[in-house]
C-alpha positions in Angstrom: 0.0 0.0 0.0 2.8 2.4 0.9 4.6 1.6 -2.4 1.4 2.4 -4.3 1.1 5.8 -2.5 4.8 6.6 -3.2 4.2 5.7 -6.9 1.2 8.0 -7.0 3.2 10.8 -5.4 6.0 10.4 -8.0 3.5 10.4 -10.8 1.9 13.6 -9.5 5.4 15.2 -9.2 6.4 14.3 -12.7 3.1 15.6 -14.2 3.5 18.8 -12.2 7.1 19.0 -13.4 6.1 18.5 -17.0 3.4 21.1 -16.8 5.8 23.6 -15.3 8.4 22.9 -18.0 5.8 23.3 -20.7 4.8 26.7 -19.2 8.4 27.8 -19.4 8.7 26.7 -23.0 5.6 28.6 -23.7 7.3 31.8 -22.5 9.9 31.3 -25.2 7.2 30.7 -27.8 5.4 33.9 -26.6 8.6 35.8 -27.1 8.9 34.3 -30.7 5.4 35.5 -31.4 6.0 39.0 -30.0 9.3 39.3 -32.0 7.6 38.3 -35.3 4.7 40.6 -34.7 7.1 43.4 -33.8 8.9 43.0 -37.1 5.6 43.0 -39.0 4.5 46.1 -37.1 7.7 48.0 -37.8 7.5 47.0 -41.5 3.9 48.2 -41.7 4.6 51.6 -40.1 7.0 52.6 -42.7 9.7 53.5 -40.2 12.6 53.1 -42.6 15.3 53.7 -40.1 14.2 51.0 -37.6 13.3 48.6 -40.4 16.8 49.1 -41.9 18.3 48.2 -38.5 16.2 45.1 -38.3 17.1 44.1 -41.8 20.8 44.6 -40.9 20.4 42.0 -38.1 19.1 39.5 -40.7 22.0 40.2 -43.1 24.6 39.9 -40.3 23.1 36.6 -39.2 23.4 35.1 -42.7 26.7 36.8 -43.7 28.4 35.6 -40.5 27.5 32.0 -41.4 28.7 32.4 -44.9 32.0 34.1 -44.2 33.0 33.4 -40.6 35.4 30.7 -39.6 34.3 27.5 -37.7 35.8 28.7 -34.5 34.2 32.2 -34.7 30.8 30.6 -35.1 31.5 28.1 -32.4 32.5 30.8 -29.8 29.8 33.2 -30.9 27.0 30.7 -30.5 28.5 29.4 -27.2 29.0 32.9 -25.8 25.6 34.2 -26.7 23.7 31.3 -25.1 26.1 31.3 -22.1 25.1 34.9 -21.4 21.5 33.9 -21.1 22.2 30.8 -19.1 24.6 32.7 -16.8 21.9 35.3 -16.1 19.4 32.6 -15.3 21.9 30.9 -13.0 22.6 34.1 -11.0 18.9 34.9 -10.7 18.4 31.7 -8.8 20.2 33.2 -5.8 17.7 36.0 -5.6 14.5 35.3 -3.6 12.2 37.4 -5.8 13.7 36.8 -9.2 11.0 34.5 -10.6 9.4 37.1 -12.9 12.8 38.2 -14.2 13.7 34.6 -15.1 10.6 34.3 -17.2 11.4 37.6 -18.9 14.8 36.2 -19.9 13.0 33.4 -21.7 10.6 35.8 -23.4 13.5 38.0 -24.5 15.4 35.0 -25.9 12.3 34.1 -27.9 11.7 37.7 -29.0 15.1 37.9 -30.8 14.5 34.5 -32.4 11.0 35.6 -33.6 12.4 38.8 -35.2 15.1 36.9 -37.0 12.7 34.3 -38.3 10.3 36.9 -39.6 13.0 38.8 -41.4 14.4 35.6 -43.0 10.9 34.6 -44.2 10.2 38.1 -45.5 13.5 38.2 -47.4 13.8 34.7 -48.8 10.3 33.4 -49.1 10.2 29.6 -49.6 14.0 29.5 -49.2 13.5 30.5 -45.6 12.2 27.0 -44.8 15.6 25.5 -45.7 17.5 28.2 -43.8 15.3 27.6 -40.7 15.5 23.8 -40.8 19.3 23.7 -41.2 20.8 26.9 -39.8 18.3 27.8 -37.0 16.2 24.9 -35.7 18.9 22.3 -34.5 20.9 24.9 -32.5 17.8 26.6 -31.2 16.2 23.4 -30.0 19.3 22.4 -28.0 20.1 25.8 -26.6 16.5 26.8 -25.7 16.0 23.4 -24.0 19.0 24.1 -21.8 17.7 27.6 -21.0 14.2 26.3 -20.2 15.6 23.6 -17.9 17.9 26.2 -16.3 15.0 28.5 -15.8 13.1 25.7 -14.0 16.0 25.1 -11.7 16.6 28.8 -11.1 13.0 29.4 -10.1 13.1 26.5 -7.8 16.2 27.8 -6.1 14.6 31.3 -5.9 11.6 29.7 -4.2 14.0 28.1 -1.6 15.7 31.4 -0.9 12.3 33.1 -0.6 11.2 30.5 1.9 14.4 30.9 3.8 13.9 34.7 4.0 10.5 34.2 5.5 11.7 31.7 8.0 13.7 32.1 11.1 15.7 28.9 10.4 17.9 27.9 7.5 16.8 24.6 5.9 19.0 21.6 6.5 21.5 20.6 3.9 21.3 24.0 2.1 25.0 23.6 1.1 24.1 20.3 -0.7 21.2 22.0 -2.4 23.5 24.7 -3.8 26.1 22.1 -4.9 23.4 20.2 -6.8 22.3 23.4 -8.4 25.8 24.1 -9.6 26.2 20.6 -11.0 22.9 20.9 -12.9 24.1 24.1 -14.5 27.4 22.6 -15.4 25.5 19.9 -17.3 23.3 22.6 -19.0 26.5 24.5 -20.0 27.7 21.3 -21.6 24.4 21.3 -23.5 25.1 24.8 -24.7 28.6 23.7 -25.9 27.0 20.8 -27.8 24.5 23.2 -29.3 27.3 25.5 -30.5 29.1 22.6 -32.1 25.8 21.6 -33.8 25.5 25.2 -35.1 28.9 25.0 -36.6 28.2 21.6 -38.3 24.9 22.8 -39.7 26.5 25.9 -41.0 29.2 23.9 -42.9 26.5 21.6 -44.3 24.4 24.5 -45.5 27.3 26.4 -47.0 28.9 23.5 -48.8 25.9 21.4 -49.8 22.7 23.4 -49.6 23.7 27.0 -49.9 
């Protein structure tokens, strides 16, 4: 009977965990939608200066992958995603950082949405190939790492929030922090793998499909 209860508790925990992760992924998708709509809005307003700046981002994205070396793309992809992950990591040590962690995910999606909208506007059907080869593989890996990192960051923030409202420090807090560090090291390895995938996909696109 006790084993059945424990199994039920685990199932509830996993379902709750999956729902929470889905909500965090939804924040990224919300950012993608906002970024795409922002691009469409700027294009429709006729603001040539702002539109030219947005178009420049698109051109820089593609030109970098046509002309940059393997190492430059590797370090560029790794560094940009590490900045997001590092910010999420630090926010975990702040008791009231939960809304800011969500905003980081939205901001990451916003930039992606703007770039996707620009590429589709500039290349039409050719944008599908660019998205599938140059954007999607790296984005899936890096965004997954950021979503998982945000989940752990919010949990850590909740712990610090509970500590700040209590007169006693929870037991084994040091072990909790160590586990938090280990999890983010694993996520950083995912970021490194995503950067390597970005380089490989760029080589494939330039030499075979470009």
